[in-house]
N, C-alpha and C positions, 0 to 999 in steps of 0.2 A: 504494500500500500504506500509506503514511504517513497519508493522508487517511482511509482505512478505519479504521486504529488510533485516530486522534483521534476519529472519530465513534463508534466502539465505546466508548471511554473516557467520552466525554461522555454517551452514552446510558446506560451502566451507572451513571454517577454520578447521573443523574436518577432512575433506578429505585431505586437504593440509598438516595437521600435520602428517598424516599417511605416507606421502612420504618424510618427512624431516628426514635427518640423525640425530642421537643423537648428540647434542652439548656437547662438553667437559665441558663447563661452562654454564649449563642451568640457565636461569633466570625465575623468576616468576613475574607476574604483579599484582598489587593491586591498589585499588582506595581509597584514603584518603578522607573521607566524611567530617571530621572536627576534630578539636582538642579542648578539653574542659578542663577547670580547675575544673569543677564540675563533679565528677565521676557519681553521680546519674543521671544527665542530659544525659551523654554519655550512661548510661545503658538503659534509656528510649528509646533513638534513636536506640540503638542496638536491643532491643526487637522489635521495629517497623520494622526495616530492615529485621530481621530474620523472622518475620511473613509474610513479602512480599517475602520470599524465597531467599533473598540475603545472601550469606554466609559471615557473619560479625564477627568481634572480636574487642576487645579493647586492645591497647598497651599503657602501662604507660611509660612516658618519663620524666626523671628528668632534669630540667634546673635550675641550681642554687639551691635555696631552694624550688622552686615551682615544683609541679607535674602536668603534662598535660596528658590527656587521649585521645589518637588518635583513632578515629573510622575508621577501615579499612574494606573494602569489598574485597573479593577474597579468594584465589589466582586464577589467570588465566594464562594459558600457553602461550598465545600470547597477544601482545599489542592490536591487533584487537578485541579480545574477551573482554578485559578490556574496550576498547573504546566504544564498543557496549553497554556493561553493564552500563558504566558511563552515556551514553546518554539515558538509559532507567530508570535511577533513578528518583524519584519524583522531581518536580520543585524546591523544597527547597534546593536541593543539586547540583545546577548547578555550584557552585564554587568548586566542588570536582576536584581532579586531580589524575593522574596515577603515581604510584611509581614502581620502579623496585628493586627487591632484588635478590641477588644470592641465588640459591637453594643449600645450603650447609648443 
């Protein structure tokens, strides 16, 4: 039943997007799975998510003298798509959250 609901939501989102006018300030949605000080650990999780067919990447962020490696899944055109994907991630990533970036 859960899979049917997810497929319905994704299908509805695709059809709904076709009827939406182009936004002058389009935004993309991403899911931040985690932020790590250890790049190797982030790379292991990145490979794991990519094997599971989640489009993932690492963004490096410098805070003071420390580097952090944010593990990001996405992009998604709608918040609904990001939300559905977030809820389909493995249980280890229930603390993940949705980010919005301007598409510039």
